[in-house]
Kinemage of the C-alpha trace (Angstrom):
@kinemage 1
@onewidth
@group {chain A} dominant
@subgroup {mainchain}
@vectorlist {calphas} color= white
{ca unk a 1} P 44.483 24.386 -81.361
{ca unk a 2} L 44.247 26.432 -84.540
{ca unk a 3} L 47.678 27.312 -85.965
{ca unk a 4} L 48.239 29.827 -88.740
{ca unk a 5} L 51.299 31.411 -90.336
{ca unk a 6} L 51.691 34.874 -91.790
{ca unk a 7} L 54.403 33.641 -94.140
{ca unk a 8} L 51.747 32.174 -96.426
{ca unk a 9} L 50.730 35.685 -97.413
{ca unk a 10} L 53.860 37.694 -96.680
{ca unk a 11} L 53.537 39.439 -100.070
{ca unk a 12} L 50.046 40.607 -99.146
{ca unk a 13} L 50.568 42.293 -95.805
{ca unk a 14} L 47.138 43.923 -95.856
{ca unk a 15} L 45.284 40.620 -96.261
{ca unk a 16} L 42.491 39.826 -93.840
{ca unk a 17} L 41.954 36.135 -93.201
{ca unk a 18} L 38.755 34.623 -91.785
{ca unk a 19} L 39.019 31.856 -89.170
{ca unk a 20} L 36.001 29.835 -88.021
{ca unk a 21} L 36.097 27.971 -84.708
{ca unk a 22} L 33.406 25.454 -83.739
{ca unk a 23} L 34.721 24.332 -80.341
{ca unk a 24} L 33.574 25.865 -77.068
{ca unk a 25} L 37.185 26.162 -75.936
{ca unk a 26} L 40.598 26.021 -77.546
{ca unk a 27} L 43.452 28.252 -78.640
{ca unk a 28} L 44.720 30.282 -81.578
{ca unk a 29} L 48.412 30.451 -82.487
{ca unk a 30} L 49.417 32.866 -85.242
{ca unk a 31} L 53.068 32.572 -86.220
{ca unk a 32} L 54.823 35.451 -87.999
{ca unk a 33} L 51.688 37.638 -88.019
{ca unk a 34} L 51.030 39.857 -91.025
{ca unk a 35} L 47.782 41.501 -92.095
{ca unk a 36} L 44.843 40.607 -89.888
{ca unk a 37} L 42.613 37.779 -88.702
{ca unk a 38} L 38.890 37.825 -88.112
{ca unk a 39} L 38.150 35.103 -85.578
{ca unk a 40} L 34.589 33.834 -85.857
{ca unk a 41} L 33.393 31.732 -82.926
{ca unk a 42} L 30.575 29.501 -84.130
{ca unk a 43} L 29.804 26.959 -81.386
{ca unk a 44} L 27.698 23.927 -82.216
{ca unk a 45} L 24.699 25.273 -80.337
{ca unk a 46} L 21.485 26.933 -81.398
{ca unk a 47} L 22.004 30.554 -82.550
{ca unk a 48} L 19.188 31.477 -80.166
{ca unk a 49} L 21.497 30.629 -77.252
{ca unk a 50} L 24.322 32.916 -78.451
{ca unk a 51} L 22.963 35.873 -76.472
{ca unk a 52} L 23.499 33.901 -73.253
{ca unk a 53} L 27.187 33.258 -73.965
{ca unk a 54} L 30.280 35.017 -72.675
{ca unk a 55} L 33.646 34.793 -74.446
{ca unk a 56} L 36.876 34.893 -72.426
{ca unk a 57} L 40.374 35.029 -73.882
{ca unk a 58} L 43.711 34.584 -72.126
{ca unk a 59} L 46.785 35.649 -74.160
{ca unk a 60} L 49.827 33.395 -74.137
{ca unk a 61} L 52.536 34.614 -71.797
{ca unk a 62} L 54.897 35.520 -74.655
{ca unk a 63} L 52.259 36.578 -77.179
{ca unk a 64} L 53.543 39.392 -79.408
{ca unk a 65} L 53.184 40.889 -82.859
{ca unk a 66} L 49.521 41.907 -82.962
{ca unk a 67} L 46.780 43.912 -81.280
{ca unk a 68} L 43.531 42.128 -80.400
{ca unk a 69} L 40.288 44.062 -80.862
{ca unk a 70} L 36.611 43.477 -80.249
{ca unk a 71} L 34.890 44.222 -83.559
{ca unk a 72} L 31.214 44.893 -84.255
{ca unk a 73} L 29.787 46.391 -87.446
{ca unk a 74} L 33.159 47.873 -88.366
{ca unk a 75} L 33.900 49.493 -85.019
{ca unk a 76} L 37.013 48.356 -83.144
{ca unk a 77} L 37.559 48.332 -79.379
{ca unk a 78} L 41.085 47.489 -78.202
{ca unk a 79} L 41.189 44.464 -75.892
{ca unk a 80} L 44.875 43.501 -75.780
{ca unk a 81} L 47.670 45.814 -76.900
{ca unk a 82} L 50.742 44.274 -78.509
{ca unk a 83} L 53.440 43.910 -75.861
{ca unk a 84} L 51.022 44.019 -72.902
{ca unk a 85} L 52.672 41.821 -70.289
{ca unk a 86} L 49.860 41.276 -67.805
{ca unk a 87} L 50.432 37.674 -66.681
{ca unk a 88} L 47.330 35.501 -66.464
{ca unk a 89} L 45.012 38.392 -67.337
{ca unk a 90} L 41.690 37.275 -68.761
{ca unk a 91} L 39.486 39.435 -71.007
{ca unk a 92} L 35.760 38.650 -71.166
{ca unk a 93} L 32.870 40.039 -73.198
{ca unk a 94} L 29.368 39.051 -74.228
{ca unk a 95} L 29.127 36.983 -77.409
{ca unk a 96} L 26.682 39.522 -78.821
{ca unk a 97} L 29.168 42.381 -78.241
{ca unk a 98} L 31.133 41.417 -81.340
{ca unk a 99} L 33.889 39.188 -82.680
{ca unk a 100} L 37.663 39.173 -82.455
{ca unk a 101} L 39.800 41.153 -84.890
{ca unk a 102} L 43.524 40.406 -84.581
{ca unk a 103} L 45.713 42.891 -86.443
{ca unk a 104} L 49.463 42.473 -86.880
{ca unk a 105} L 51.636 45.421 -85.868
{ca unk a 106} L 54.503 46.584 -88.130
{ca unk a 107} L 57.634 44.528 -87.458
{ca unk a 108} L 61.181 44.588 -88.783
{ca unk a 109} L 61.462 40.822 -88.324
{ca unk a 110} L 58.136 38.992 -88.192
{ca unk a 111} L 59.864 35.603 -87.785
{ca unk a 112} L 60.490 36.428 -84.136
{ca unk a 113} L 56.811 36.979 -83.305
{ca unk a 114} L 54.015 34.620 -82.345
{ca unk a 115} L 50.574 35.879 -81.341
{ca unk a 116} L 48.360 33.489 -79.448
{ca unk a 117} L 45.613 33.130 -76.902
{ca unk a 118} L 43.308 30.587 -75.295
{ca unk a 119} L 39.565 31.103 -75.521
{ca unk a 120} L 36.520 29.776 -73.681
{ca unk a 121} L 32.810 30.123 -74.279
{ca unk a 122} L 30.564 29.858 -71.233
{ca unk a 123} L 27.139 30.859 -70.057
{ca unk a 124} L 26.931 34.363 -68.609
{ca unk a 125} L 26.053 33.091 -65.138
{ca unk a 126} L 29.260 31.049 -64.894
{ca unk a 127} L 31.355 33.925 -66.223
{ca unk a 128} L 29.988 36.287 -63.586
{ca unk a 129} L 30.925 33.736 -60.916
{ca unk a 130} L 34.512 33.845 -62.128
{ca unk a 131} L 34.745 37.602 -62.504
{ca unk a 132} L 32.736 39.217 -59.737
{ca unk a 133} L 33.793 42.816 -60.181
{ca unk a 134} L 32.112 44.296 -57.120
{ca unk a 135} L 33.341 41.922 -54.396
{ca unk a 136} L 35.520 39.054 -55.669
{ca unk a 137} L 36.564 38.004 -52.144
{ca unk a 138} L 33.184 38.305 -50.434
{ca unk a 139} L 32.226 35.222 -48.359
{ca unk a 140} L 29.352 33.215 -49.810
{ca unk a 141} L 25.924 33.181 -48.193
{ca unk a 142} L 24.353 29.876 -47.116
{ca unk a 143} L 22.207 29.847 -50.250
{ca unk a 144} L 25.213 30.486 -52.484
{ca unk a 145} L 27.173 27.668 -50.842
{ca unk a 146} L 24.332 25.170 -51.275
{ca unk a 147} L 23.910 26.177 -54.918
{ca unk a 148} L 27.682 25.988 -55.514
{ca unk a 149} L 27.615 22.372 -54.300
{ca unk a 150} L 25.141 21.554 -57.077
{ca unk a 151} L 26.688 23.520 -59.935
{ca unk a 152} L 30.462 23.672 -59.383
{ca unk a 153} L 33.014 21.826 -61.528
{ca unk a 154} L 34.670 20.492 -58.389
{ca unk a 155} L 33.433 19.908 -54.841
{ca unk a 156} L 35.811 18.494 -52.222
{ca unk a 157} L 36.286 18.260 -48.501
{ca unk a 158} L 39.899 19.049 -47.723
{ca unk a 159} L 42.516 20.900 -45.754
{ca unk a 160} L 45.015 23.598 -46.684
{ca unk a 161} L 48.500 22.113 -46.902
{ca unk a 162} L 50.262 25.262 -48.095
{ca unk a 163} L 49.574 28.686 -49.583
{ca unk a 164} L 51.867 30.179 -52.233
{ca unk a 165} L 51.505 33.822 -53.303
{ca unk a 166} L 52.499 34.684 -56.868
{ca unk a 167} L 52.957 38.455 -56.804
{ca unk a 168} L 53.743 38.786 -60.529
{ca unk a 169} L 50.523 37.055 -61.553
{ca unk a 170} L 48.518 38.569 -58.659
{ca unk a 171} L 47.296 35.113 -57.703
{ca unk a 172} L 47.422 32.745 -54.754
{ca unk a 173} L 47.882 28.998 -55.183
{ca unk a 174} L 46.255 26.889 -52.456
{ca unk a 175} L 47.743 23.400 -52.074
{ca unk a 176} L 44.915 21.187 -50.873
{ca unk a 177} L 44.903 17.761 -49.260
{ca unk a 178} L 41.652 16.000 -50.158
{ca unk a 179} L 39.735 14.042 -47.528
{ca unk a 180} L 36.663 13.396 -49.679
{ca unk a 181} L 36.121 13.987 -53.378
{ca unk a 182} L 32.471 14.655 -54.206
{ca unk a 183} L 32.945 15.781 -57.809
{ca unk a 184} L 35.553 16.989 -60.266
{ca unk a 185} L 35.131 17.848 -63.932
{ca unk a 186} L 38.828 17.539 -64.747
{ca unk a 187} L 41.560 15.521 -63.060
{ca unk a 188} L 42.923 18.413 -61.021
{ca unk a 189} L 42.902 16.394 -57.810
{ca unk a 190} L 44.894 13.168 -58.087
{ca unk a 191} L 46.409 10.405 -56.003
{ca unk a 192} L 50.038 11.163 -55.202
{ca unk a 193} L 52.875 9.178 -53.673
{ca unk a 194} L 52.854 5.817 -51.973
{ca unk a 195} L 50.601 7.077 -49.194
{ca unk a 196} L 47.688 7.226 -51.614
{ca unk a 197} L 46.613 10.731 -50.614
{ca unk a 198} L 44.593 12.904 -52.981
{ca unk a 199} L 46.068 16.350 -53.593
{ca unk a 200} L 45.586 19.295 -55.916
{ca unk a 201} L 45.905 23.033 -56.411
{ca unk a 202} L 43.250 25.738 -56.438
{ca unk a 203} L 43.918 29.308 -57.568
{ca unk a 204} L 42.319 32.537 -56.386
{ca unk a 205} L 43.065 36.267 -56.423
{ca unk a 206} L 46.035 37.485 -54.395
{ca unk a 207} L 43.908 40.353 -53.052
{ca unk a 208} L 41.677 37.858 -51.236
{ca unk a 209} L 44.525 37.286 -48.766
{ca unk a 210} L 44.080 33.530 -48.259
{ca unk a 211} L 46.066 32.279 -45.251
{ca unk a 212} L 46.889 28.744 -44.103
{ca unk a 213} L 44.200 27.508 -41.716
{ca unk a 214} L 43.604 24.421 -39.604
{ca unk a 215} L 40.657 22.097 -40.039
{ca unk a 216} L 38.604 21.010 -43.039
{ca unk a 217} L 36.920 23.209 -45.619
{ca unk a 218} L 34.396 22.537 -48.362
{ca unk a 219} L 36.158 23.759 -51.523
{ca unk a 220} L 34.008 24.468 -54.566
{ca unk a 221} L 34.784 26.228 -57.816
{ca unk a 222} L 35.092 26.084 -61.568
{ca unk a 223} L 37.628 25.061 -64.171
{ca unk a 224} L 38.920 28.042 -66.101
{ca unk a 225} L 41.581 27.680 -68.799
{ca unk a 226} L 42.576 24.324 -67.362
{ca unk a 227} L 42.945 25.605 -63.804
{ca unk a 228} L 40.783 25.110 -60.724
{ca unk a 229} L 39.463 28.516 -59.591
{ca unk a 230} L 38.111 28.933 -56.084
{ca unk a 231} L 34.417 29.607 -55.577
{ca unk a 232} L 32.731 29.198 -52.201
{ca unk a 233} L 34.902 27.664 -49.460
{ca unk a 234} L 33.211 27.569 -46.041
{ca unk a 235} L 34.606 25.635 -43.099
{ca unk a 236} L 33.250 22.119 -43.354
{ca unk a 237} L 31.479 22.264 -39.987
{ca unk a 238} L 29.643 25.414 -41.170
{ca unk a 239} L 28.660 23.643 -44.383
{ca unk a 240} L 27.294 20.688 -42.367
{ca unk a 241} L 25.172 23.085 -40.344
{ca unk a 242} L 23.696 24.932 -43.331
{ca unk a 243} L 23.150 21.679 -45.235
{ca unk a 244} L 21.235 20.124 -42.328
{ca unk a 245} L 19.125 23.251 -41.807
{ca unk a 246} L 18.168 23.346 -45.483
{ca unk a 247} L 17.477 19.620 -45.582
{ca unk a 248} L 15.187 19.833 -42.520
{ca unk a 249} L 13.196 22.546 -44.319
{ca unk a 250} L 13.169 20.660 -47.624
{ca unk a 251} L 15.099 23.484 -49.294
{ca unk a 252} L 18.227 21.667 -50.439
{ca unk a 253} L 18.768 22.262 -54.165
{ca unk a 254} L 20.554 18.900 -54.425
{ca unk a 255} L 21.754 15.949 -52.330
{ca unk a 256} L 25.433 15.439 -51.586
{ca unk a 257} L 25.738 13.498 -48.321
{ca unk a 258} L 27.974 15.840 -46.300
{ca unk a 259} L 29.150 13.354 -43.643
């Protein structure tokens, strides 16, 4: 978390301050914004790999007091307008498309404003998985499922316990009971209660129309801003079939042991 305060240069409201961030993910919090910030993302990777990176930002729910632009060679493209209340909206762009320019908007009382956002750097392939513009709810092919098993941040066999639709955020929260945990990058799925059952939550787009369903599914997906986002999720019996067929042909991209 990088925290800054505009009060340190209140007498110089046109000041532009440079911020350098080395982490691949984190957040910026700018209290009492005045002037402007240039946010330079400089991950600890080879500069040659920068062209393969995508940057995503997610404004804080109550972020206010500044506009956020994408800046390249002096040209500004508005990303987030001050006062935009689009809950959970994520803005992504290629690393080579420019940097972030955060400019404070005129305020009568800056002490009431805090501008902030989370950011993540990821490879372009992962970003496209998370933000498939053409068909975000399209079922995965057999090949996509088998690849997702190898590359996802979490892979579990489980059942749908409940489905909660969040209309304001345009998201659906799937409450999952875990029967077998193959992999998880973060501790999203945990043991709960005296029964010792594993449970967790997975989010997806409201427009995908997820409904409660009986039986087991293979849930795969990625961590995005600390949340589990749904990727491929075939019925488990269908996954067993496609896994066996690929294994018999020697085409499995990785071993998982689906039984």
